[in-house]
C-alpha positions in Angstrom: 19.5 -1.7 4.2 16.3 -1.1 2.3 14.5 2.3 2.4 11.2 2.0 4.4 8.2 3.6 2.6 4.6 4.2 3.7 2.0 4.5 1.0 -1.1 6.8 1.6 -4.0 6.0 -0.7 -2.8 2.4 -1.0 -6.2 1.1 -2.2 -6.6 3.7 -5.0 -5.8 2.6 -8.5 -2.6 4.7 -8.5 -1.6 3.2 -5.1 -2.1 -0.3 -6.5 0.1 0.4 -9.5 2.7 2.0 -7.1 2.7 -1.1 -4.9 3.1 -3.4 -7.9 6.1 -1.5 -9.0 7.7 -1.0 -5.5 7.5 -4.7 -4.5 9.9 -5.5 -7.4 12.5 -3.0 -6.1 15.1 -4.8 -3.8 16.3 -1.5 -2.2 12.8 -0.5 -1.1 10.5 -1.9 1.6 6.9 -1.0 2.0 6.6 -0.6 5.8 3.0 0.5 6.0 -0.1 1.0 3.9 -2.7 3.7 4.7 -6.1 4.4 3.1 -9.3 6.1 4.1 -11.0 2.7 3.4 -8.9 1.1 6.1 -11.9 -0.3 7.9 -13.2 -2.2 4.8 -12.4 -5.7 3.6 -10.2 -6.0 0.6 -13.2 -7.7 -1.0 -14.8 -4.2 -1.1 -12.1 -3.2 -3.7 -13.8 -4.3 -6.9 -10.6 -5.2 -8.7 -6.8 -4.8 -8.3 -4.4 -3.6 -10.9 -2.0 -6.4 -10.3 -2.3 -9.8 -8.6 1.1 -9.6 -6.9 0.1 -6.2 -5.4 -3.2 -7.6 -4.2 -1.4 -10.6 -2.5 1.1 -8.2 -0.9 -1.7 -5.9 0.3 -3.7 -8.8 1.7 -0.7 -9.7 3.9 -0.5 -6.2 5.5 -2.9 -4.3 7.7 -4.4 -1.2 6.0 -4.0 1.7 8.5 -5.9 4.9 8.8 -4.4 7.9 7.1 -4.1 9.4 10.6 -1.9 6.5 11.8 1.8 7.2 12.2 3.6 6.2 9.1 6.4 3.6 9.5 8.5 5.0 6.6 9.0 7.9 4.3 5.7 9.0 2.9 4.4 8.4 -0.7 1.0 9.9 -1.4 -1.0 8.3 -4.2 -4.2 10.2 -4.3 
């Protein structure tokens, strides 16, 4: 069973690189993404570090940092 992770700062450059790396790990599952820009469109992010990370992020809701995480926390500020 994969380990569930929640990424805080998911839209930051570090968060993008982290997502790109974690989506390639079969034993890990990104359960939720959190960022202070949760109310903005992904189009507001000028560029993404990795196309696969952007596609993954586009398929998940970006939650407020105050929302309850759905997995173990990884902070990427």
